[in-house]
Kinemage of the C-alpha trace (Angstrom):
@kinemage 1
@onewidth
@group {chain A} dominant
@subgroup {mainchain}
@vectorlist {calphas} color= white
{ca met a 1} P -56.051 -96.072 74.343
{ca thr a 2} L -54.877 -96.052 70.772
{ca ala a 3} L -52.618 -93.375 69.392
{ca gly a 4} L -54.203 -90.947 66.958
{ca arg a 5} L -53.196 -91.051 63.325
{ca ala a 6} L -50.435 -88.589 62.480
{ca ala a 7} L -51.613 -85.578 60.477
{ca ala a 8} L -50.480 -85.320 56.885
{ca leu a 9} L -47.825 -82.706 56.208
{ca val a 10} L -47.637 -80.218 53.335
{ca asp a 11} L -44.382 -78.236 53.041
{ca gly a 12} L -43.535 -79.310 56.582
{ca arg a 13} L -46.824 -78.071 58.075
{ca pro a 14} L -49.990 -79.985 58.979
{ca ala a 15} L -52.278 -80.094 55.964
{ca arg a 16} L -55.560 -78.284 56.266
{ca arg a 17} L -58.587 -80.550 56.258
{ca gly a 18} L -62.000 -80.057 54.808
{ca thr a 19} L -63.589 -79.331 51.442
{ca leu a 20} L -62.355 -75.726 51.223
{ca ala a 21} L -58.771 -76.769 51.864
{ca arg a 22} L -58.956 -79.487 49.220
{ca leu a 23} L -60.368 -77.038 46.682
{ca arg a 24} L -57.628 -74.544 47.492
{ca arg a 25} L -54.900 -77.144 46.976
{ca arg a 26} L -56.486 -78.308 43.740
{ca ser a 27} L -56.707 -74.745 42.355
{ca gln a 28} L -53.078 -74.137 43.290
{ca arg a 29} L -52.051 -77.270 41.388
{ca leu a 30} L -54.079 -76.149 38.376
{ca leu a 31} L -52.508 -72.700 38.402
{ca val a 32} L -49.013 -74.159 38.538
{ca ser a 33} L -49.845 -76.613 35.784
{ca arg a 34} L -51.250 -73.860 33.561
{ca ala a 35} L -48.213 -71.644 34.103
{ca glu a 36} L -45.897 -74.531 33.310
{ca gln a 37} L -47.931 -75.394 30.234
{ca asp a 38} L -47.893 -71.771 29.045
{ca glu a 39} L -44.118 -71.642 29.319
{ca ala a 40} L -43.764 -75.008 27.592
{ca asp a 41} L -45.939 -73.758 24.734
{ca leu a 42} L -43.781 -70.620 24.399
{ca glu a 43} L -40.646 -72.732 24.418
{ca arg a 44} L -42.040 -74.949 21.658
{ca leu a 45} L -43.041 -71.957 19.527
{ca leu a 46} L -39.615 -70.386 19.934
{ca leu a 47} L -37.730 -73.543 19.079
{ca asn a 48} L -39.933 -74.145 16.023
{ca gln a 49} L -39.423 -70.706 14.529
{ca pro a 50} L -38.299 -70.858 10.888
{ca gly a 51} L -34.944 -69.453 9.909
{ca val a 52} L -34.560 -65.982 8.439
{ca thr a 53} L -34.193 -65.303 4.717
{ca arg a 54} L -32.212 -62.080 5.113
{ca ala a 55} L -30.790 -59.750 7.732
{ca asn a 56} L -33.448 -58.149 9.952
{ca thr a 57} L -33.163 -54.831 11.773
{ca val a 58} L -35.078 -54.282 15.029
{ca ala a 59} L -35.107 -50.824 16.653
{ca leu a 60} L -35.987 -50.301 20.317
{ca ile a 61} L -37.410 -46.868 21.025
{ca ser a 62} L -38.993 -44.866 23.820
{ca pro a 63} L -40.181 -41.278 24.256
{ca ser a 64} L -39.024 -41.322 27.897
{ca gly a 65} L -35.750 -42.189 29.572
{ca gly a 66} L -35.222 -44.731 32.331
{ca val a 67} L -37.919 -47.157 31.166
{ca gly a 68} L -35.624 -50.137 30.575
{ca lys a 69} L -35.114 -49.868 26.810
{ca thr a 70} L -31.536 -51.099 27.089
{ca thr a 71} L -32.662 -53.954 29.329
{ca cys a 72} L -35.317 -55.021 26.809
{ca thr a 73} L -32.752 -54.840 23.997
{ca phe a 74} L -30.467 -57.135 25.965
{ca leu a 75} L -33.230 -59.593 26.908
{ca ile a 76} L -34.645 -59.904 23.391
{ca ala a 77} L -31.234 -60.205 21.771
{ca asn a 78} L -30.113 -62.912 24.198
{ca leu a 79} L -33.269 -64.916 23.603
{ca leu a 80} L -32.994 -64.741 19.809
{ca ala a 81} L -29.396 -65.905 20.041
{ca ser a 82} L -29.951 -68.682 22.583
{ca his a 83} L -33.299 -70.130 21.491
{ca leu a 84} L -33.422 -69.445 17.756
{ca lys a 85} L -29.658 -69.957 17.303
{ca leu a 86} L -29.484 -66.857 15.116
{ca arg a 87} L -26.445 -64.673 14.623
{ca val a 88} L -27.501 -61.631 16.631
{ca val a 89} L -25.757 -58.336 17.376
{ca ala a 90} L -27.100 -55.606 19.675
{ca val a 91} L -25.761 -52.127 18.948
{ca asp a 92} L -25.778 -49.201 21.365
{ca val a 93} L -27.027 -46.431 19.061
{ca asn a 94} L -26.384 -43.579 21.462
{ca pro a 95} L -24.235 -40.664 20.296
{ca gly a 96} L -22.909 -40.360 23.836
{ca phe a 97} L -22.003 -43.194 26.153
{ca gly a 98} L -24.831 -45.699 26.317
{ca ser a 99} L -25.121 -48.423 28.913
{ca leu a 100} L -25.707 -51.526 26.802
{ca ala a 101} L -22.114 -52.739 27.100
{ca gln a 102} L -22.329 -52.430 30.886
{ca leu a 103} L -24.625 -55.467 30.890
{ca val a 104} L -21.760 -57.573 29.542
{ca pro a 105} L -19.452 -59.182 32.163
{ca asp a 106} L -16.146 -57.317 32.495
{ca ser a 107} L -14.168 -60.319 31.308
{ca arg a 108} L -16.113 -60.441 28.026
{ca arg a 109} L -16.339 -56.724 27.273
{ca ser a 110} L -14.514 -55.319 24.258
{ca gly a 111} L -12.563 -52.110 24.678
{ca arg a 112} L -13.692 -50.851 21.285
{ca gly a 113} L -16.978 -49.349 20.173
{ca leu a 114} L -19.103 -48.298 17.244
{ca asn a 115} L -16.896 -45.352 16.270
{ca asp a 116} L -13.906 -47.674 16.040
{ca leu a 117} L -15.935 -50.035 13.860
{ca leu a 118} L -16.941 -47.209 11.529
{ca ala a 119} L -13.376 -45.931 11.286
{ca asp a 120} L -12.146 -49.349 10.172
{ca ala a 121} L -15.224 -50.426 8.185
{ca glu a 122} L -13.555 -50.438 4.768
{ca arg a 123} L -11.035 -53.092 5.746
{ca leu a 124} L -13.465 -55.384 7.615
{ca leu a 125} L -14.253 -58.091 5.094
{ca thr a 126} L -14.980 -61.171 7.231
{ca ala a 127} L -16.895 -62.037 10.378
{ca ala a 128} L -13.625 -62.925 12.098
{ca glu a 129} L -12.318 -59.408 11.524
{ca leu a 130} L -15.286 -58.014 13.465
{ca gly a 131} L -14.129 -59.914 16.553
{ca pro a 132} L -12.147 -57.125 18.271
{ca tyr a 133} L -15.118 -54.745 18.068
{ca val a 134} L -17.757 -56.952 19.717
{ca ser a 135} L -18.390 -58.285 23.205
{ca arg a 136} L -19.416 -61.958 23.141
{ca leu a 137} L -21.860 -63.518 25.592
{ca pro a 138} L -22.344 -67.224 26.388
{ca ser a 139} L -25.751 -67.125 24.678
{ca gly a 140} L -24.017 -66.339 21.394
{ca leu a 141} L -25.109 -62.698 21.442
{ca his a 142} L -22.636 -60.070 20.262
{ca val a 143} L -22.769 -56.513 21.638
{ca ile a 144} L -21.244 -53.348 20.182
{ca ala a 145} L -20.742 -50.488 22.625
{ca ala a 146} L -21.454 -46.823 21.907
{ca arg a 147} L -18.070 -45.641 23.075
{ca gly a 148} L -15.048 -45.193 20.886
{ca gly a 149} L -12.882 -42.471 19.482
{ca gly a 150} L -13.830 -39.848 16.900
{ca asp a 151} L -16.866 -37.638 16.389
{ca arg a 152} L -20.387 -38.713 17.213
{ca pro a 153} L -21.927 -40.639 14.304
{ca gly a 154} L -24.989 -39.323 12.477
{ca pro a 155} L -27.752 -41.139 10.578
{ca asp a 156} L -25.554 -41.712 7.528
{ca glu a 157} L -22.817 -43.313 9.636
{ca tyr a 158} L -25.335 -45.466 11.465
{ca gly a 159} L -26.742 -46.515 8.118
{ca glu a 160} L -23.265 -47.613 7.069
{ca ala a 161} L -22.870 -49.581 10.303
{ca val a 162} L -26.203 -51.366 9.841
{ca ala a 163} L -25.332 -52.176 6.230
{ca leu a 164} L -21.981 -53.623 7.290
{ca leu a 165} L -23.392 -55.663 10.160
{ca ser a 166} L -26.209 -56.962 7.973
{ca cys a 167} L -23.573 -58.763 5.917
{ca phe a 168} L -22.591 -60.903 8.920
{ca tyr a 169} L -25.630 -61.136 11.215
{ca asp a 170} L -29.188 -62.452 10.929
{ca val a 171} L -30.591 -59.842 13.328
{ca val a 172} L -29.283 -56.365 14.177
{ca leu a 173} L -30.932 -54.775 17.232
{ca leu a 174} L -30.544 -51.019 17.684
{ca asp a 175} L -30.776 -49.634 21.215
{ca leu a 176} L -31.691 -46.033 20.380
{ca arg a 177} L -31.345 -42.975 22.546
{ca thr a 178} L -34.479 -41.515 24.163
{ca gly a 179} L -36.835 -39.632 21.856
{ca leu a 180} L -38.802 -40.265 18.679
{ca val a 181} L -38.458 -37.067 16.634
{ca gly a 182} L -34.692 -36.684 16.167
{ca pro a 183} L -32.757 -37.697 13.057
{ca leu a 184} L -31.633 -41.001 14.560
{ca ala a 185} L -35.189 -41.934 15.516
{ca arg a 186} L -36.406 -41.082 12.021
{ca phe a 187} L -33.563 -43.113 10.554
{ca ala a 188} L -34.493 -46.131 12.688
{ca ala a 189} L -38.200 -45.866 11.938
{ca ser a 190} L -37.526 -45.813 8.211
{ca arg a 191} L -34.774 -48.449 8.202
{ca ala a 192} L -35.956 -50.994 10.772
{ca asp a 193} L -38.056 -54.002 9.824
{ca gln a 194} L -39.845 -53.757 13.164
{ca leu a 195} L -39.965 -51.567 16.259
{ca val a 196} L -40.216 -52.270 19.984
{ca leu a 197} L -41.672 -49.351 21.958
{ca val a 198} L -40.732 -49.576 25.636
{ca thr a 199} L -42.657 -47.901 28.457
{ca thr a 200} L -43.469 -48.336 32.136
{ca pro a 201} L -46.971 -48.316 33.645
{ca asp a 202} L -46.600 -45.049 35.586
{ca arg a 203} L -48.960 -42.297 34.433
{ca ile a 204} L -46.614 -39.750 32.843
{ca thr a 205} L -44.511 -42.310 30.980
{ca ser a 206} L -47.504 -44.288 29.766
{ca leu a 207} L -49.204 -41.145 28.433
{ca ala a 208} L -46.056 -40.327 26.481
{ca ala a 209} L -45.992 -43.874 25.115
{ca leu a 210} L -49.626 -43.625 24.018
{ca asp a 211} L -48.911 -40.353 22.205
{ca ala a 212} L -45.823 -41.868 20.584
{ca leu a 213} L -47.669 -44.974 19.422
{ca ala a 214} L -50.412 -42.849 17.876
{ca leu a 215} L -47.775 -40.997 15.836
{ca leu a 216} L -45.940 -44.067 14.533
{ca arg a 217} L -46.624 -44.820 10.889
{ca his a 218} L -46.100 -48.574 11.081
{ca arg a 219} L -47.906 -49.632 14.226
{ca glu a 220} L -48.694 -53.022 12.699
{ca arg a 221} L -45.002 -53.908 13.004
{ca thr a 222} L -44.549 -52.389 16.461
{ca thr a 223} L -44.444 -54.435 19.672
{ca val a 224} L -45.027 -52.547 22.924
{ca ala a 225} L -43.205 -53.703 26.066
{ca ile a 226} L -44.615 -52.485 29.394
{ca asn a 227} L -41.536 -52.874 31.561
{ca arg a 228} L -41.535 -53.165 35.362
{ca ser a 229} L -45.208 -54.050 35.285
{ca arg a 230} L -47.054 -55.052 38.446
{ca pro a 231} L -50.300 -57.032 38.771
{ca gly a 232} L -53.264 -54.773 38.099
{ca met a 233} L -51.141 -51.711 37.293
{ca ala a 234} L -50.822 -52.225 33.549
{ca asp a 235} L -54.247 -53.669 32.695
{ca ala a 236} L -55.874 -50.358 31.749
{ca leu a 237} L -52.708 -49.186 29.980
{ca glu a 238} L -52.560 -52.401 27.958
{ca leu a 239} L -56.130 -51.884 26.751
{ca cys a 240} L -55.401 -48.272 25.777
{ca leu a 241} L -52.255 -49.290 23.918
{ca leu a 242} L -54.021 -52.118 22.083
{ca ala a 243} L -56.646 -49.615 20.914
{ca glu a 244} L -53.878 -47.820 18.977
{ca gly a 245} L -53.260 -50.935 16.885
{ca pro a 246} L -49.767 -52.241 17.703
{ca arg a 247} L -48.932 -55.790 16.758
{ca glu a 248} L -48.761 -56.902 20.403
{ca val a 249} L -48.429 -55.587 23.967
{ca ile a 250} L -46.236 -57.549 26.393
{ca asn a 251} L -45.998 -57.018 30.164
{ca val a 252} L -42.549 -57.605 31.698
{ca pro a 253} L -42.929 -57.790 35.505
{ca ala a 254} L -40.846 -55.839 37.971
{ca asp a 255} L -38.248 -58.278 39.279
{ca gly a 256} L -35.467 -57.361 41.692
{ca his a 257} L -33.640 -60.604 40.943
{ca leu a 258} L -33.494 -59.741 37.241
{ca ser a 259} L -32.191 -56.251 38.038
{ca ala a 260} L -29.492 -57.675 40.303
{ca met a 261} L -28.406 -60.169 37.663
{ca leu a 262} L -28.132 -57.478 35.004
{ca glu a 263} L -26.188 -55.127 37.255
{ca ser a 264} L -23.717 -57.845 38.202
{ca gly a 265} L -23.274 -59.221 34.681
{ca thr a 266} L -24.643 -62.628 35.698
{ca tyr a 267} L -27.820 -62.764 33.609
{ca ala a 268} L -29.207 -66.271 33.120
{ca leu a 269} L -32.751 -66.744 31.825
{ca gly a 270} L -33.187 -70.129 33.497
{ca ala a 271} L -32.443 -68.704 36.949
{ca leu a 272} L -35.343 -66.233 36.862
{ca lys a 273} L -38.756 -66.700 38.446
{ca pro a 274} L -41.268 -68.383 36.112
{ca pro a 275} L -43.453 -65.255 35.552
{ca thr a 276} L -40.427 -63.180 34.523
{ca arg a 277} L -38.979 -65.980 32.434
{ca thr a 278} L -42.304 -66.460 30.640
{ca ala a 279} L -42.691 -62.723 29.981
{ca ile a 280} L -39.215 -62.531 28.426
{ca lys a 281} L -39.979 -65.506 26.203
{ca arg a 282} L -43.263 -63.910 25.197
{ca leu a 283} L -41.479 -60.671 24.297
{ca gly a 284} L -38.832 -62.544 22.342
{ca leu a 285} L -41.492 -64.523 20.489
{ca ala a 286} L -43.318 -61.316 19.533
{ca val a 287} L -40.130 -60.147 17.809
{ca ala a 288} L -39.269 -63.590 16.380
{ca asp a 289} L -42.705 -63.891 14.769
{ca gln a 290} L -41.949 -60.830 12.622
{ca leu a 291} L -38.538 -61.912 11.378
{ca val a 292} L -38.394 -62.621 7.670
């Protein structure tokens, strides 16, 4: 009696036989290949972006709190710095104590903030002199915290800060406080070269985002980020948002690993799951495509 031929193994388990099993394996390979190709295409487009001709201002806004506006600011800014090799600064434009600087590792976080920068603005003449006021990340991104001494800045003071930073950076990202009708929001809408409107797919927040998008004057230069998206949840919302005429709508999936990395100050794009990594690159490309 001859011994039977050993069954082939796939991932340590006996491979399924038959036509259906072969078709399933083939479709899985195709899906992986397409996902890898999509990410490779995004990577190529990012790396082939032309340089900027002047300083660009990007404002991130939201009518609702807790949607991940600060997270999206951080993700976009890191990508522009790491992939496009631009000089990028992200500014926490929150009259109180924003959380943008909390995404920077403790060892890299500056003890100064925007108020300190404004107080000393007249004597800051070189990029090197800005050093004490910024937190520096390995990607090359610089972050300016909201905290600092003195009174809360108003639109005029923020305008001065943007003007100063525009002398030393290619891209200035403004992480605005919640709301679209206050003086700071109006300042950002009038001053920024482009806007990123951040929402989540839950009903109340998405309705507020739709209303906000309808009210924006320059929707053609507005990218919408649907943060913490889940398969099937954001499809209808994306169609409704696109009907309002933004430049692009990007879904950023809910990802516990990303949240843990941000909370621990260990963010690394390459360590994320491919769907999240691809979504971040897509969001960054949507902003990069509008830089001038």
